C-alpha positions in Angstrom: 0.1 0.5 0.2 1.1 3.7 -0.8 3.0 5.3 2.3 1.4 9.1 2.7 5.5 10.2 3.8 7.3 8.6 0.6 7.7 9.9 -2.4 6.3 8.3 -5.5 8.5 6.3 -7.5 6.1 6.9 -11.2 6.3 11.1 -10.1 10.3 11.0 -9.7 12.6 12.7 -12.5 15.4 10.8 -13.3 17.7 13.6 -12.0 15.3 13.9 -8.8 15.9 9.8 -8.2 19.6 10.4 -8.6 19.8 13.6 -6.0 18.5 10.3 -3.6 20.7 7.8 -4.7 23.2 10.4 -3.8 21.9 10.9 -0.8 22.2 7.2 0.1 26.2 7.3 -0.7 25.1 4.6 -3.6 27.2 4.4 -6.9 25.8 6.9 -9.5 24.7 4.2 -12.1 22.2 2.7 -9.4 18.9 4.9 -10.2 19.7 4.1 -13.9 19.8 0.5 -13.1 16.5 1.0 -10.6 15.0 3.1 -13.6 15.7 -0.2 -16.3 14.1 -2.6 -14.0 11.0 -0.5 -13.8 10.7 1.3 -17.1 12.4 -1.1 -19.8 11.5 -4.6 -17.3 8.2 -3.1 -16.2 9.4 -4.2 -12.7 8.2 -2.9 -9.3 8.8 -5.7 -7.4 11.4 -4.6 -5.1 12.8 -8.0 -4.4 13.4 -9.1 -8.2 15.9 -6.2 -8.6 18.4 -8.9 -8.6 21.5 -6.7 -9.4 21.2 -4.6 -6.4 22.7 -6.0 -3.1 19.6 -6.9 -0.4 20.3 -4.3 2.0 19.6 -1.9 -1.2 16.6 -3.4 -2.2 15.5 -2.8 1.6 16.7 1.1 1.5 14.7 1.4 -1.7 11.8 -0.3 -0.4 11.8 1.5 2.8 12.4 5.2 1.3 9.9 4.7 -2.4 6.7 4.5 -3.1 6.7 1.8 -6.5 3.1 0.9 -5.6 1.0 0.9 -8.8 -2.7 1.3 -9.3 -5.0 -1.6 -9.3 -6.8 -2.6 -12.3 -10.3 -2.7 -11.4 -12.0 -3.0 -14.3 -10.7 -4.1 -17.6 -12.6 -4.1 -21.0 -11.9 -5.3 -24.3 -13.7 -4.5 -27.9 -13.9 -6.5 -30.7 -11.5 -4.0 -32.7 -8.5 -4.3 -30.2 -9.5 -1.6 -27.6 -8.9 -2.0 -24.1 -10.3 0.0 -21.7 -9.5 -0.1 -17.9 -10.2 1.7 -14.8 -7.9 2.1 -12.6 -8.0 2.8 -8.7 -5.6 3.9 -5.7 -5.7 4.3 -2.0 -8.8 6.3 -1.0 -11.1 5.5 -3.6 -9.9 7.8 -6.4 -10.3 6.0 -9.5 -9.5 7.1 -13.3 -10.3 5.4 -16.6 -7.3 4.7 -19.6 -7.5 3.2 -23.1 -5.5 1.5 -25.1 -6.0 1.8 -28.5 -4.2 0.0 -31.7 -3.9 1.1 -35.1 -1.8 -0.4 -37.5 2.2 -0.2 -35.6 0.5 2.4 -33.2 -0.4 1.7 -29.5 -1.7 5.0 -28.1 -2.9 5.4 -24.6 -6.0 7.8 -23.5 -5.1 8.9 -19.9 -6.9 10.9 -17.6 -5.3 13.7 -15.6 -8.3 14.2 -12.7 -10.6 11.8 -11.5 -14.1 13.3 -12.3 -13.9 16.9 -14.5 -15.1 20.7 -13.6 -15.8 21.5 -17.2 -19.0 20.0 -17.1 -19.8 19.4 -20.5 -23.3 18.9 -21.6 -22.8 15.5 -23.1 -20.1 14.0 -21.7 -20.2 11.2 -18.5 -16.9 12.4 -17.4 -17.9 15.7 -15.2 -21.9 14.2 -14.4 -20.5 14.1 -10.8 -17.9 17.3 -11.0 -14.4 16.9 -10.3 -13.6 15.1 -7.1 -9.5 15.4 -7.3 -6.7 15.7 -9.0 -4.1 13.1 -10.4 -0.5 13.7 -8.9 1.9 12.9 -11.9 2.7 9.4 -10.6 -0.7 8.7 -10.5 -1.0 9.7 -14.5 1.7 8.3 -15.4 1.4 4.9 -14.1 -1.5 4.7 -16.3 1.0 3.9 -19.0 2.9 1.8 -17.2 0.0 -0.6 -16.9 -1.2 -0.5 -20.0 2.3 -1.1 -21.3 2.3 -4.5 -18.6 -0.8 -5.2 -20.3 1.1 -5.2 -24.1 3.5 -6.8 -22.7 2.7 -10.5 -23.3 2.6 -9.2 -27.3 5.9 -7.6 -27.2 4.2 -4.2 -27.4 4.8 -0.5 -25.7 2.6 2.6 -25.9 4.5 4.6 -28.3 1.2 7.4 -28.1 0.5 9.4 -25.1 -2.9 11.8 -25.7 -4.3 13.4 -22.4 -7.6 13.4 -23.6 -9.5 10.4 -20.6 -11.0 12.4 -17.7 -10.6 15.5 -16.8 -9.1 18.6 -17.7 -5.4 18.7 -18.2 -4.8 22.2 -17.7 -6.5 22.5 -14.8 -4.2 20.1 -12.8 -1.1 22.3 -14.7 2.1 21.1 -12.7 1.0 17.7 -12.2 0.6 16.7 -16.4 4.2 18.9 -17.0 5.5 16.2 -14.4 4.3 13.8 -16.4 5.3 14.9 -19.2 8.8 15.2 -18.3 8.7 11.5 -17.6 6.6 10.0 -20.7 8.9 11.9 -22.8 12.6 10.9 -20.7 14.6 9.0 -22.8 15.4 7.2 -19.3 11.8 6.4 -18.6 9.5 5.6 -21.6 11.5 7.7 -24.0 8.1 8.8 -25.4 8.6 11.6 -28.3 6.7 15.0 -28.0 5.3 14.9 -31.3 4.1 12.0 -29.9 2.0 13.2 -27.1 -1.1 14.8 -27.6 -2.8 17.5 -24.8 -6.6 17.9 -25.3 -7.9 21.0 -23.6 -11.5 22.4 -23.7 -9.0 25.9 -23.5 -7.1 27.8 -20.8 -5.5 30.5 -23.1 -2.9 31.7 -19.6 -2.0 28.1 -19.4 -2.1 27.2 -23.3 0.9 30.1 -23.7 2.9 28.4 -20.2 2.9 25.3 -22.2 4.4 27.2 -25.5 7.2 28.0 -23.5 7.7 24.9 -21.5 10.3 23.3 -24.3 8.6 20.6 -25.2 6.3 21.1 -28.5 4.0 18.2 -27.6 0.5 18.8 -29.8 -1.9 20.4 -28.5 -5.8 19.8 -29.6 -8.7 22.2 -28.2 -12.1 20.5 -27.8 -13.5 23.1 -29.6 -17.8 21.4 -30.3 -19.0 24.8 -31.6 -18.4 27.2 -34.1 -19.5 30.4 -32.5 -19.7 31.7 -28.9 -23.4 30.8 -27.3 -23.6 27.5 -28.8 -20.0 26.6 -27.4 -21.1 28.2 -23.8 -24.4 26.3 -23.2 -22.7 23.2 -24.5 -19.7 23.3 -22.5 -20.6 25.9 -19.5 -17.2 26.3 -18.6 -16.4 28.1 -21.6 -17.6 31.2 -19.9 -14.2 31.4 -18.0 -12.4 32.3 -21.2 -14.1 34.0 -24.6 -13.8 31.7 -28.1 -11.3 34.5 -29.2 -8.8 34.3 -26.2 -8.5 30.8 -27.0 -7.9 31.0 -30.7 -5.3 33.8 -29.7 -3.4 31.3 -27.2 -3.6 28.5 -30.1 -1.6 31.0 -32.6 0.6 32.2 -30.0 1.1 28.3 -28.8 1.6 27.6 -33.5 4.1 30.9 -33.1 6.3 29.3 -30.2 6.3 25.6 -30.9 5.5 25.3 -35.1 3.1 22.7 -33.8 -0.5 23.1 -35.9 -3.3 22.9 -33.4 -5.8 20.3 -34.3 -9.4 21.4 -33.1 -11.1 18.3 -31.4 -15.3 19.0 -32.7 -17.5 16.2 -31.7 -21.1 16.3 -33.8 -24.0 15.7 -32.3 -27.2 15.4 -34.4 -28.9 18.3 -35.0 -27.1 20.5 -32.4 -23.7 21.3 -34.0 -23.8 19.3 -37.4 -25.8 21.6 -39.3 -24.3 23.0 -42.7 -24.5 26.4 -41.6 -22.1 25.7 -38.5 -19.7 23.5 -40.8 -19.5 26.9 -42.5 -19.1 28.8 -39.5 -16.4 26.2 -38.2 -14.3 26.5 -41.7 -14.3 30.1 -40.9 -12.8 29.6 -37.5 -9.8 27.4 -39.3 -8.9 30.3 -41.4 -7.9 32.3 -38.6 -4.8 29.9 -37.7 -2.8 27.1 -38.8 -5.5 24.1 -37.5 -6.6 21.0 -38.9 -10.0 19.2 -37.7 -10.9 15.9 -36.3 -14.6 15.2 -36.3 -16.1 13.0 -33.9 -19.3 11.0 -34.1 -20.5 10.9 -30.8 -20.8 8.1 -28.3 -24.0 7.9 -27.2 -24.0 8.5 -22.9 -26.9 6.9 -20.9 -29.3 9.6 -19.4 -28.3 12.5 -21.3 -30.6 13.5 -24.1 -27.8 13.6 -27.1 -27.9 11.6 -30.7 -25.1 10.0 -32.8 -25.3 11.9 -36.1 -26.0 9.1 -39.1 -23.1 8.9 -41.6 -24.8 10.8 -44.1 -24.5 14.4 -42.0 -21.3 13.6 -40.8 -20.4 13.6 -44.9 -21.7 16.2 -45.7 -20.5 18.1 -42.8 -16.7 16.9 -43.4 -17.4 17.8 -47.9 -18.4 21.6 -46.4 -15.0 21.9 -44.7 -12.9 20.5 -47.1 -14.3 22.2 -50.4 -13.7 25.6 -47.9 -10.2 24.3 -47.5 -10.0 22.4 -44.2 -8.1 19.6 -43.4 -10.5 17.4 -41.9 -10.8 13.8 -40.8 -13.8 11.8 -39.5 -12.0 10.1 -35.9 -12.5 6.4 -36.6 -14.9 5.3 -33.7 -13.4 3.0 -31.6 -14.5 1.1 -28.5 -18.0 1.2 -28.6 -19.3 -1.7 -27.5 -17.5 -1.2 -24.4 -18.7 2.5 -22.8 -16.2 4.0 -25.1 -17.2 7.5 -24.2 -15.0 9.1 -21.4 -16.2 8.8 -17.9 -18.9 5.8 -18.3 -16.8 3.2 -17.2 -15.9 4.5 -14.1 -19.4 5.7 -13.6 -20.7 2.1 -14.1 -18.3 1.2 -11.9 -19.7 3.4 -9.3 -23.5 2.0 -9.9 -22.2 -1.5 -8.9 -21.0 -0.5 -6.1 -23.5 1.8 -4.6 -25.1 0.4 -1.7 
């Protein structure tokens, strides 16, 4: 079980672990050995670290928390998608997903338990925000998925912060996790293979542009004009769309990374031809591509998934106006595909 006064191994950068090793008067290479056990061999049980002396194993176990979240639920889709609910001490639980696509193995991970944004069509925020996930718990989601893939000789190659929560509302922990995911001595995932999806927090978008980590930035737009956007995304009232687009342009200028606009299509709500034309006009103001996403229904919510004809018409209008627009392939529809559904189902199942 985790111990409150121990640092989580998964939240420690190589420099931080090496500093502890020096304090313990261990050889300088010992920190790298431990990282190899955990990140390369996927071993976090100290007694299995056979090239460490017994006294060193005891010290490591006493000083650092190497525990990993427990897989509470595991669902497998016919399309190969794997969805996990990972839980930790204190009752916190968050979803992560492994999405196969050719040689890619993408981890969709959560930054928070619940969500403060309150999108009207999303299961993640139905019960509000419960807590931020620490950097270690964010990183553990990728570690757990790597263990899942190990039997097939595979590893997570891409990471998207598109699970539960608003990543930029948990900025410090997300940046800490990003650096560990990116570090060559840890997960060694290139910045260009990591995406942060945000509803739009302009000050944090600008701060992210200065981090020296040119990750991909995706903005959950979902409406091309302010009135409808605020109706669908109540949190949008905090930041005007103009401010978000200005910050997106700044991010592109500083990093050279083209922005992705995520647009969930809701039948009869935001999928009309007029809205496609409005979205095309927005795209002309910045370097952006558009991911069109057909809505995955959430039980108890009134929104409906649009038909293929409406989706193709929407995409055609965008493309005819020079917008690079793609329809994202729906994955895992047979396993509670939408964010927050698996956690919500688990909550109801455990309720008295």
